[in-house]
Each structure stands twice: as C-alpha cells, then as structure tokens.
C-alpha positions in Angstrom: -65.7 -65.8 -76.9 -68.1 -63.3 -75.5 -69.5 -65.4 -72.7 -67.3 -68.4 -71.9 -69.0 -71.1 -69.9 -66.0 -72.5 -67.9 -67.7 -75.9 -67.9 -66.1 -77.9 -65.0 -65.6 -81.0 -67.2 -63.9 -79.0 -69.9 -61.7 -77.3 -67.3 -60.6 -80.7 -66.1 -59.9 -81.8 -69.7 -57.9 -78.6 -70.2 -55.8 -79.5 -67.2 -55.1 -82.9 -68.6 -54.2 -81.6 -72.0 -51.8 -79.0 -70.5 -50.2 -81.7 -68.4 -49.8 -84.0 -71.5 -48.2 -81.2 -73.5 -45.9 -80.4 -70.6 -44.8 -84.1 -70.3 -44.4 -84.3 -74.1 -41.9 -81.4 -74.1 -39.8 -82.6 -71.2 -37.2 -84.2 -73.5 -37.5 -81.6 -76.3 -34.1 -79.9 -76.8 -35.7 -76.6 -78.0 -37.8 -76.5 -74.8 -34.7 -77.2 -72.7 -32.9 -74.3 -74.3 -35.9 -72.1 -73.6 -35.8 -73.2 -70.0 -32.1 -72.4 -69.7 -32.9 -68.9 -71.1 -35.6 -68.5 -68.4 -33.2 -69.7 -65.7 -30.7 -67.0 -66.6 -32.9 -63.9 -66.5 -34.0 -61.6 -63.7 -36.0 -63.9 -61.4 -38.3 -61.0 -60.6 -39.4 -60.8 -64.2 -42.5 -62.8 -65.3 -40.6 -64.5 -68.1 -38.6 -66.4 -65.4 -41.8 -68.0 -64.0 -42.9 -71.5 -64.9 -44.9 -71.0 -68.1 -46.4 -74.4 -68.9 -49.3 -76.0 -67.1 -49.0 -79.3 -65.3 -51.4 -81.1 -63.0 -49.4 -79.7 -60.1 -49.4 -76.1 -61.2 -53.0 -76.2 -62.3 -54.3 -77.9 -59.2 -57.0 -76.6 -57.0 -55.9 -74.6 -54.0 -57.2 -74.9 -50.5 -59.9 -72.2 -50.9 -60.4 -72.1 -54.6 -61.0 -74.6 -57.5 -59.2 -74.2 -60.8 -62.5 -73.1 -62.3 -62.8 -70.4 -59.6 -59.3 -69.2 -60.5 -60.1 -69.1 -64.2 -63.3 -67.1 -63.5 -61.3 -64.6 -61.4 -58.7 -64.3 -64.1 -61.4 -63.8 -66.8 -63.2 -61.1 -64.7 -60.0 -59.2 -64.1 -58.2 -59.4 -67.5 -60.7 -60.3 -70.2 -61.4 -56.9 -71.6 -61.5 -55.6 -75.2 -59.1 -52.8 -74.3 -56.4 -55.4 -73.5 -56.8 -57.3 -76.7 -55.7 -57.1 -80.3 -57.4 -58.7 -83.2 -55.9 -59.8 -86.5 -58.0 -60.9 -89.4 -56.4 -62.3 -92.5 -58.7 -62.6 -95.5 -59.1 -61.9 -99.2 -62.4 -60.0 -98.4 -62.5 -56.2 -98.7 -61.8 -54.0 -95.7 -65.4 -52.9 -95.3 -66.6 -56.5 -95.2 -64.0 -57.4 -92.6 -64.8 -54.5 -90.5 -68.5 -55.5 -90.4 -67.5 -59.1 -89.6 -65.3 -58.0 -86.8 -68.0 -55.7 -85.4 -70.6 -58.5 -85.6 -68.4 -61.2 -84.0 -66.4 -59.3 -81.4 -68.3 -56.1 -80.4 -69.9 -57.9 -77.4 -66.6 -58.5 -75.7 -66.7 -56.4 -72.6 -64.5 -53.3 -72.3 -63.8 -52.8 -68.7 -61.0 -50.2 -69.3 -58.8 -52.3 -67.2 -56.0 -50.7 -65.3 -52.6 -50.6 -67.1 -50.4 -53.6 -66.3 -47.8 -53.2 -63.7 -44.4 -51.9 -64.8 -42.2 -54.9 -65.3 -38.7 -55.2 -63.8 -35.9 -55.4 -66.4 -35.6 -58.8 -68.1 -31.8 -58.8 -67.4 -29.9 -57.4 -64.4 -26.2 -56.6 -64.6 -25.5 -60.0 -62.9 -27.6 -61.8 -65.5 -25.5 -60.7 -68.4 -22.5 -62.7 -69.8 -23.4 -66.0 -68.0 -21.6 -68.9 -69.6 -23.4 -72.2 -69.6 
C-alpha cells in the first residue's frame, strides 16, 4: 500500500477484470435501478458520471497509457490526509494503534488541497421525476 508498483501486466488484468464485472452487471436489475437514479440527478454532479470501468472507459488515450493515468491519479490523490482507516479486531486498542502505525505510517501525507465544492446532487428540475 505504501509503494504500489503499477505493474503494466497487472494494470491490463485490472482492466479486463473491470470490464468483466461491467458486463456481468448489465442485466442486473439492481444495477439498472442504480443507473436510473444516476440518470435523474444533476448531470454536473460526479454521481451522474459513468462509475464502472469497461475496456472503452479504461482505454489508453492518445498521449497517455492507462498506467500513466493511474500514476498521475496516485500522485495527486494518494495521501494519508485524504484517507480513513478502520480496523476491526478483538485486540486491545494499544496493540491496534501500534499495528496501524507499523503498517500505515509510511503512506505519504501530501496535505492535498481540499476537494472542489460539489454542485447539488438534485436541482429543482430533477425532483419529482416519474419513471
């Protein structure tokens, strides 16, 4: 977790796995209802965006490979100040604190800038839509 490798072969496998999951869910009624919800919110809100990877959405662009995009994302957003950690265990709190410190203290803390303010999830015209 501290120094991911972004191995090109594993990136390619990840693309294939994401595409397989996407195709598997195409006929899932729960996924369809979720998509209807996404289609009826403010299109400027990130929730409205396509949220599942496919070979098309995870394809290399003209000037950047998928791995390059992953590295850029990692460098920009992978920062301890943007993360939360939950540990569930029967061990005592002091032991868990030591374990967390040992395992996760090397994650960089870049004091990343606060995320942009999001537009509202629903606009007036998005409310009361009958489907």
